DRENZA-800637 format. One record per atom (N, C-alpha, C): x, z, y; residue number from 1; atom name. Coordinates in Angstrom, 2 decimals, padded with zeros to 5 digits, m for minus. Atoms other than C-alpha are relative to their C-alpha. Layout:
residues N
X|Z|Y|NUM|CA;
...
end
This chain:
residues 155
m001.14|m000.19|m000.86|1|N;
m029.47|001.25|015.74|1|CA;
m000.39|m000.04|001.46|1|C;
000.48|m000.03|m001.37|2|N;
m031.41|000.64|018.89|2|CA;
000.57|m001.11|000.86|2|C;
m000.37|001.09|m000.88|3|N;
m031.29|m002.04|021.53|3|CA;
001.13|000.40|000.96|3|C;
m000.98|m000.44|m001.00|4|N;
m029.16|000.04|023.92|4|CA;
001.03|000.94|m000.60|4|C;
m001.00|m000.82|000.67|5|N;
m026.78|001.59|021.40|5|CA;
001.35|m000.15|000.68|5|C;
m001.35|000.03|m000.57|6|N;
m023.43|002.52|022.85|6|CA;
000.97|m000.51|m001.06|6|C;
m001.00|000.54|000.94|7|N;
m020.55|000.60|021.25|7|CA;
000.90|001.13|m000.48|7|C;
m000.86|m001.03|000.59|8|N;
m018.51|002.75|018.91|8|CA;
001.47|m000.32|000.15|8|C;
m001.38|000.45|m000.12|9|N;
m015.33|000.71|019.38|9|CA;
000.09|m000.86|001.26|9|C;
m000.15|000.73|m001.26|10|N;
m014.15|m000.48|022.79|10|CA;
001.49|m000.11|000.34|10|C;
m001.38|000.16|m000.48|11|N;
m010.92|m001.87|024.21|11|CA;
000.25|001.00|001.11|11|C;
m000.32|m001.03|m000.99|12|N;
m009.18|000.80|026.28|12|CA;
000.75|m000.58|001.20|12|C;
m000.70|000.62|m001.12|13|N;
m007.28|m001.63|028.51|13|CA;
001.49|000.28|000.02|13|C;
m001.43|m000.31|000.05|14|N;
m003.86|m000.20|027.61|14|CA;
000.60|m000.43|m001.33|14|C;
m000.47|000.47|001.29|15|N;
m003.44|m002.06|024.34|15|CA;
m000.54|000.83|m001.15|15|C;
000.59|m000.84|001.03|16|N;
m005.27|000.69|022.51|16|CA;
m001.51|m000.21|m000.02|16|C;
001.44|000.15|000.20|17|N;
m008.85|001.02|021.37|17|CA;
m000.62|001.38|000.01|17|C;
000.76|m001.25|000.02|18|N;
m011.36|003.78|022.07|18|CA;
m000.93|m000.02|m001.19|18|C;
000.85|m000.15|001.17|19|N;
m013.19|005.02|019.00|19|CA;
m000.94|001.17|000.28|19|C;
001.00|m001.01|m000.37|20|N;
m016.42|006.91|019.76|20|CA;
m001.11|000.00|m001.04|20|C;
000.96|m000.02|001.10|21|N;
m018.16|007.42|016.42|21|CA;
m000.87|001.25|000.06|21|C;
000.86|m001.19|000.07|22|N;
m021.14|009.74|015.99|22|CA;
000.60|001.01|m000.98|22|C;
m000.58|m001.03|000.87|23|N;
m020.16|013.07|014.39|23|CA;
m000.36|m000.18|m001.48|23|C;
000.40|000.19|001.40|24|N;
m022.14|012.32|011.22|24|CA;
000.80|m001.09|m000.68|24|C;
m000.79|001.09|000.56|25|N;
m020.28|009.06|010.70|25|CA;
001.46|000.42|m000.16|25|C;
m001.36|m000.52|000.13|26|N;
m016.95|010.80|011.36|26|CA;
000.14|000.84|m001.26|26|C;
m000.03|m000.85|001.19|27|N;
m017.85|013.16|008.53|27|CA;
m000.15|m000.83|m001.28|27|C;
000.32|000.78|001.20|28|N;
m019.17|010.53|006.10|28|CA;
001.14|m000.93|m000.41|28|C;
m001.02|001.00|000.34|29|N;
m016.35|007.96|006.31|29|CA;
001.12|000.54|m000.91|29|C;
m001.03|m000.50|000.92|30|N;
m013.61|010.16|004.78|30|CA;
m000.54|000.31|m001.40|30|C;
000.58|m000.30|001.31|31|N;
m015.97|011.27|001.99|31|CA;
m000.25|m001.28|m000.79|31|C;
000.20|001.29|000.66|32|N;
m016.93|007.68|001.21|32|CA;
001.35|m000.55|m000.46|32|C;
m001.34|000.45|000.37|33|N;
m013.23|006.83|001.24|33|CA;
000.52|000.70|m001.24|33|C;
m000.43|m000.74|001.19|34|N;
m012.52|009.56|m001.31|34|CA;
m000.71|m000.51|m001.25|34|C;
000.75|000.52|001.15|35|N;
m015.27|008.26|m003.58|35|CA;
000.54|m001.36|m000.43|35|C;
m000.52|001.33|000.32|36|N;
m013.97|004.70|m003.36|36|CA;
001.40|000.11|m000.57|36|C;
m001.36|m000.21|000.50|37|N;
m010.38|005.87|m003.85|37|CA;
m000.02|000.38|m001.48|37|C;
000.11|m000.42|001.39|38|N;
m011.45|007.54|m007.09|38|CA;
m000.40|m001.12|m000.95|38|C;
000.43|001.13|000.83|39|N;
m012.88|004.24|m008.34|39|CA;
001.02|m001.14|m000.06|39|C;
m000.90|001.15|m000.13|40|N;
m009.98|001.96|m007.38|40|CA;
000.77|m000.34|m001.26|40|C;
m000.76|000.27|001.21|41|N;
m008.03|002.32|m010.61|41|CA;
m000.87|m000.26|m001.21|41|C;
000.92|000.16|001.12|42|N;
m011.13|001.89|m012.75|42|CA;
m000.46|m001.45|m000.14|42|C;
000.62|001.32|000.20|43|N;
m012.99|m001.11|m014.12|43|CA;
m001.47|000.04|000.38|43|C;
001.40|m000.10|m000.43|44|N;
m016.23|m000.03|m012.44|44|CA;
m000.41|m001.29|000.72|44|C;
000.45|001.25|m000.63|45|N;
m018.25|m003.09|m011.40|45|CA;
m000.11|000.07|001.53|45|C;
000.18|m000.09|m001.46|46|N;
m018.79|m001.73|m007.86|46|CA;
001.29|m000.29|000.77|46|C;
m001.25|000.30|m000.69|47|N;
m015.09|m002.22|m007.03|47|CA;
000.57|m001.37|m000.37|47|C;
m000.52|001.29|000.47|48|N;
m014.68|m005.61|m008.72|48|CA;
000.25|m000.97|001.15|48|C;
m000.16|000.95|m001.11|49|N;
m015.11|m007.51|m005.43|49|CA;
001.24|000.29|000.84|49|C;
m001.23|m000.32|m000.73|50|N;
m012.05|m005.73|m004.03|50|CA;
001.23|m000.65|m000.64|50|C;
m001.08|000.64|000.74|51|N;
m009.94|m007.59|m006.60|51|CA;
m000.42|m001.43|m000.34|51|C;
000.51|001.36|000.18|52|N;
m010.72|m011.29|m006.16|52|CA;
000.63|m000.71|m001.21|52|C;
m000.43|000.81|001.13|53|N;
m010.44|m013.67|m009.09|53|CA;
000.76|m001.22|000.52|53|C;
m000.79|001.15|m000.40|54|N;
m007.72|m016.29|m008.72|54|CA;
m000.19|m001.18|m000.95|54|C;
000.10|001.05|001.03|55|N;
m008.23|m018.22|m011.98|55|CA;
m001.26|000.22|m000.84|55|C;
001.25|m000.29|000.72|56|N;
m011.90|m018.03|m012.99|56|CA;
m000.15|m000.78|m001.31|56|C;
000.14|000.82|001.21|57|N;
m011.52|m020.76|m015.64|57|CA;
001.15|000.18|m000.98|57|C;
m001.16|m000.21|000.87|58|N;
m008.32|m019.44|m017.21|58|CA;
000.25|001.49|m000.17|58|C;
m000.11|m001.46|000.19|59|N;
m008.62|m015.87|m018.56|59|CA;
001.44|000.51|m000.16|59|C;
m001.38|m000.44|000.21|60|N;
m004.96|m015.70|m019.58|60|CA;
000.77|000.05|001.32|60|C;
m000.66|000.01|m001.32|61|N;
m003.65|m016.72|m016.15|61|CA;
m000.58|001.07|000.91|61|C;
000.66|m001.02|m000.82|62|N;
m006.21|m014.44|m014.51|62|CA;
000.51|001.39|m000.35|62|C;
m000.52|m001.30|000.43|63|N;
m005.02|m011.46|m016.57|63|CA;
001.41|000.22|000.55|63|C;
m001.35|m000.10|m000.55|64|N;
m001.44|m012.18|m015.52|64|CA;
m000.02|000.23|001.50|64|C;
000.12|m000.17|m001.45|65|N;
m002.44|m012.50|m011.88|65|CA;
m000.44|001.42|000.34|65|C;
000.50|m001.35|m000.28|66|N;
m004.40|m009.24|m011.95|66|CA;
001.08|001.04|m000.30|66|C;
m001.08|m000.94|000.32|67|N;
m001.49|m007.45|m013.65|67|CA;
001.06|000.01|001.10|67|C;
m001.02|000.12|m001.05|68|N;
000.81|m008.71|m010.90|68|CA;
m000.46|000.59|001.33|68|C;
000.45|m000.31|m001.36|69|N;
m001.35|m008.04|m007.83|69|CA;
m000.86|001.26|000.11|69|C;
000.98|m001.09|m000.08|70|N;
m003.84|m005.27|m008.71|70|CA;
000.60|001.29|000.56|70|C;
m000.63|m001.23|m000.48|71|N;
m001.44|m002.36|m008.13|71|CA;
000.25|m000.04|001.51|71|C;
m000.24|000.16|m001.43|72|N;
m000.48|m003.71|m004.71|72|CA;
m001.31|000.08|000.79|72|C;
001.30|m000.06|m000.68|73|N;
m004.14|m004.20|m003.76|73|CA;
m000.55|001.43|000.02|73|C;
000.46|m001.39|000.05|74|N;
m005.00|m000.68|m004.89|74|CA;
000.72|000.82|001.06|74|C;
m000.76|m000.76|m001.00|75|N;
m002.21|000.75|m002.74|75|CA;
m000.40|m000.37|001.42|75|C;
000.42|000.45|m001.32|76|N;
m003.27|m001.35|000.25|76|CA;
m001.37|000.61|000.36|76|C;
001.32|m000.60|m000.25|77|N;
m006.88|m000.15|m000.10|77|CA;
000.14|001.51|000.23|77|C;
m000.18|m001.45|m000.16|78|N;
m005.75|003.46|m000.50|78|CA;
000.64|000.34|001.35|78|C;
m000.62|m000.23|m001.31|79|N;
m003.54|003.23|002.60|79|CA;
m001.04|m000.14|001.11|79|C;
001.06|000.18|m000.99|80|N;
m006.51|001.93|004.59|80|CA;
m000.98|001.16|000.01|80|C;
000.91|m001.14|000.10|81|N;
m008.77|004.69|003.32|81|CA;
000.63|001.26|000.60|81|C;
m000.72|m001.16|m000.59|82|N;
m006.12|007.30|004.26|82|CA;
000.05|m000.12|001.52|82|C;
m000.07|000.20|m001.44|83|N;
m005.75|005.78|007.72|83|CA;
m001.34|000.36|000.65|83|C;
001.31|m000.35|m000.55|84|N;
m009.49|006.04|008.33|84|CA;
m000.19|001.51|000.00|84|C;
000.15|m001.46|000.07|85|N;
m009.52|009.66|007.15|85|CA;
000.86|000.70|001.04|85|C;
m000.93|m000.64|m000.93|86|N;
m006.53|010.48|009.37|86|CA;
m000.33|m000.27|001.47|86|C;
000.21|000.39|m001.39|87|N;
m007.77|008.72|012.53|87|CA;
m001.46|000.04|000.44|87|C;
001.43|000.10|m000.30|88|N;
m011.57|008.95|012.37|88|CA;
m000.42|000.85|001.20|88|C;
000.38|m000.88|m001.11|89|N;
m011.74|011.80|014.88|89|CA;
000.94|000.00|001.17|89|C;
m001.02|m000.02|m001.05|90|N;
m008.81|010.91|017.13|90|CA;
m000.47|m000.57|001.33|90|C;
000.50|000.60|m001.23|91|N;
m010.77|008.86|019.64|91|CA;
000.75|m001.23|000.46|91|C;
m000.78|001.17|m000.39|92|N;
m008.07|006.19|019.91|92|CA;
000.70|m000.59|m001.21|92|C;
m000.73|000.71|001.05|93|N;
m006.49|003.57|017.70|93|CA;
000.90|m001.03|000.66|93|C;
m000.80|001.13|m000.42|94|N;
m003.70|001.07|018.09|94|CA;
m000.67|m001.27|m000.51|94|C;
000.53|001.29|000.47|95|N;
m004.44|m002.62|017.60|95|CA;
000.21|m000.13|m001.51|95|C;
m000.29|000.11|001.44|96|N;
m002.73|m002.53|014.17|96|CA;
m000.89|000.93|m000.82|96|C;
000.90|m000.91|000.71|97|N;
m004.75|000.52|013.14|97|CA;
m001.42|m000.57|m000.06|97|C;
001.34|000.59|m000.03|98|N;
m007.94|m001.27|014.20|98|CA;
m000.11|m001.14|m001.02|98|C;
000.02|001.07|001.00|99|N;
m007.02|m004.27|012.03|99|CA;
m000.14|000.61|m001.41|99|C;
000.14|m000.67|001.29|100|N;
m006.60|m001.90|009.08|100|CA;
m001.40|000.57|m000.16|100|C;
001.38|m000.48|000.04|101|N;
m009.93|m000.28|009.94|101|CA;
m000.94|m001.15|m000.37|101|C;
000.87|001.14|000.27|102|N;
m011.53|m003.74|009.90|102|CA;
000.00|m000.34|m001.49|102|C;
m000.06|000.38|001.41|103|N;
m010.29|m004.60|006.41|103|CA;
m000.55|001.11|m000.90|103|C;
000.46|m001.11|000.82|104|N;
m011.09|m001.14|005.07|104|CA;
m001.50|000.21|000.12|104|C;
001.46|m000.09|m000.17|105|N;
m014.59|m000.93|006.56|105|CA;
m000.67|m001.14|m000.75|105|C;
000.56|001.12|000.76|106|N;
m015.24|m004.37|005.10|106|CA;
000.04|000.28|m001.50|106|C;
m000.09|m000.36|001.43|107|N;
m014.02|m003.16|001.69|107|CA;
m001.07|001.03|m000.36|107|C;
001.06|m000.99|000.24|108|N;
m016.36|m000.16|001.95|108|CA;
m001.36|m000.69|m000.10|108|C;
001.26|000.76|000.03|109|N;
m019.22|m002.55|002.73|109|CA;
m000.14|m000.78|m001.30|109|C;
000.04|000.74|001.26|110|N;
m018.31|m004.68|m000.29|110|CA;
m000.39|000.90|m001.17|110|C;
000.32|m000.94|001.08|111|N;
m018.45|m001.65|m002.58|111|CA;
m001.47|000.40|000.08|111|C;
001.41|m000.40|m000.14|112|N;
m021.79|m000.46|m001.17|112|CA;
m000.93|m001.17|m000.25|112|C;
000.82|001.19|000.21|113|N;
m023.18|m003.99|m001.13|113|CA;
m000.12|m000.34|m001.48|113|C;
000.04|000.24|001.44|114|N;
m022.25|m004.42|m004.79|114|CA;
m000.91|001.02|m000.68|114|C;
000.87|m001.03|000.58|115|N;
m023.93|m001.12|m005.64|115|CA;
m001.48|m000.29|000.28|115|C;
001.38|000.32|m000.38|116|N;
m027.06|m002.32|m003.82|116|CA;
m000.47|m001.35|m000.54|116|C;
000.35|001.33|000.47|117|N;
m026.96|m005.80|m005.34|117|CA;
m000.12|m001.02|001.11|117|C;
000.04|000.93|m001.13|118|N;
m026.45|m007.52|m001.98|118|CA;
000.82|m001.24|m000.35|118|C;
m000.72|001.25|000.24|119|N;
m025.53|m011.17|m002.41|119|CA;
000.31|m000.71|001.30|119|C;
m000.21|000.53|m001.34|120|N;
m025.80|m012.18|001.26|120|CA;
m000.39|001.09|000.97|120|C;
000.43|m000.97|m001.00|121|N;
m026.22|m010.28|004.50|121|CA;
m001.48|m000.21|000.27|121|C;
001.44|000.03|m000.19|122|N;
m029.93|m009.63|004.41|122|CA;
m000.45|001.39|000.41|122|C;
000.56|m001.30|m000.33|123|N;
m032.11|m006.87|005.75|123|CA;
m000.58|000.62|m001.26|123|C;
000.49|m000.70|001.18|124|N;
m032.56|m004.48|002.87|124|CA;
m000.89|001.14|000.46|124|C;
000.89|m001.10|m000.34|125|N;
m035.45|m002.10|003.04|125|CA;
m000.37|000.74|m001.26|125|C;
000.36|m000.85|001.11|126|N;
m036.03|000.80|000.72|126|CA;
m000.88|001.11|000.52|126|C;
000.81|m001.16|m000.35|127|N;
m038.67|003.50|000.79|127|CA;
000.91|001.21|000.09|127|C;
m000.83|m001.19|m000.18|128|N;
m037.29|006.86|001.91|128|CA;
000.23|000.76|m001.31|128|C;
m000.17|m000.74|001.26|129|N;
m037.83|008.25|m001.60|129|CA;
000.81|m000.79|m001.03|129|C;
m000.84|000.80|000.88|130|N;
m035.79|005.43|m003.19|130|CA;
001.43|000.54|000.09|130|C;
m001.37|m000.54|m000.04|131|N;
m032.35|006.78|m004.18|131|CA;
001.01|m000.93|000.67|131|C;
m000.91|000.95|m000.64|132|N;
m030.75|003.61|m002.75|132|CA;
m000.14|000.00|001.52|132|C;
000.26|000.03|m001.45|133|N;
m032.12|004.29|000.75|133|CA;
001.21|000.50|000.79|133|C;
m001.15|m000.54|m000.73|134|N;
m029.14|006.40|001.85|134|CA;
001.17|m000.97|m000.07|134|C;
m001.07|000.99|000.14|135|N;
m026.67|003.86|000.47|135|CA;
m000.28|m001.19|000.90|135|C;
000.39|001.11|m000.87|136|N;
m028.57|001.12|002.30|136|CA;
000.26|000.33|001.46|136|C;
m000.21|m000.39|m001.39|137|N;
m028.48|003.05|005.57|137|CA;
001.49|000.01|000.34|137|C;
m001.44|m000.01|m000.23|138|N;
m024.74|003.57|005.22|138|CA;
000.56|m001.42|000.05|138|C;
m000.40|001.40|m000.02|139|N;
m024.29|m000.13|004.44|139|CA;
m000.29|m000.62|001.37|139|C;
000.39|000.53|m001.31|140|N;
m026.15|m001.01|007.65|140|CA;
000.91|000.57|001.09|140|C;
m000.87|m000.63|m000.99|141|N;
m024.09|001.48|009.68|141|CA;
001.40|m000.60|m000.06|141|C;
m001.32|000.62|000.13|142|N;
m020.85|000.04|008.29|142|CA;
000.00|m001.43|000.54|142|C;
000.13|001.35|m000.55|143|N;
m022.09|m003.44|009.22|143|CA;
000.07|000.03|001.52|143|C;
m000.03|m000.15|m001.46|144|N;
m022.66|m002.30|012.81|144|CA;
001.42|000.36|000.46|144|C;
m001.37|m000.38|m000.34|145|N;
m019.24|m000.64|012.90|145|CA;
000.94|m001.20|m000.12|145|C;
m000.84|001.18|000.17|146|N;
m017.59|m003.79|011.55|146|CA;
m000.24|m001.00|001.13|146|C;
000.30|000.89|m001.12|147|N;
m019.38|m005.86|014.21|147|CA;
000.69|000.46|001.28|147|C;
m000.67|m000.55|m001.18|148|N;
m018.05|m003.53|016.93|148|CA;
001.51|m000.29|m000.06|148|C;
m001.43|000.23|000.17|149|N;
m014.52|m003.85|015.53|149|CA;
000.34|m001.47|000.25|149|C;
m000.26|001.44|m000.15|150|N;
m014.72|m007.64|015.36|150|CA;
m000.13|m000.44|001.46|150|C;
000.14|000.34|m001.42|151|N;
m015.93|m007.85|018.98|151|CA;
001.26|000.35|000.78|151|C;
m001.21|m000.42|m000.71|152|N;
m012.84|m005.96|020.13|152|CA;
001.19|m000.88|m000.42|152|C;
m001.13|000.78|000.50|153|N;
m010.47|m008.01|017.94|153|CA;
m000.06|m001.47|000.38|153|C;
000.10|001.40|m000.40|154|N;
m011.82|m011.39|019.02|154|CA;
000.63|m000.18|001.37|154|C;
m000.65|000.21|m001.31|155|N;
m009.82|m012.91|021.90|155|CA;
m001.02|m000.20|001.11|155|C;
end
């Protein structure tokens, strides 16, 4: 990312936020969102972390909890993915939109991190010919984007 990388997310001073993403990232985010959206209703392990366990020691209560909350969580994730797709190239976001971006970018990171087997934030390195290298690079880019968002949201 470079020592002198320009911030992708900056406060605009009028209550809004400037969004200055590289063109490649503007193109990739909606596609990643579509892929994740397609997995949300499934039992694929890569999306499991988006649906936290409330009762790990009680399978019956856990099943009831998941039946109650899963649909709402899916819709919330889908709304966030749609917002990113709709606003990625606009150059500006409201504070509320930025909060949704934060939760959605974090969800994207969770999915990619699960696919990569990340258990903690560590520097992952893959050879260029490793099929996980592109996923790793995207994970790192999303981490940088999330850091930019958090800097703007912190008081």
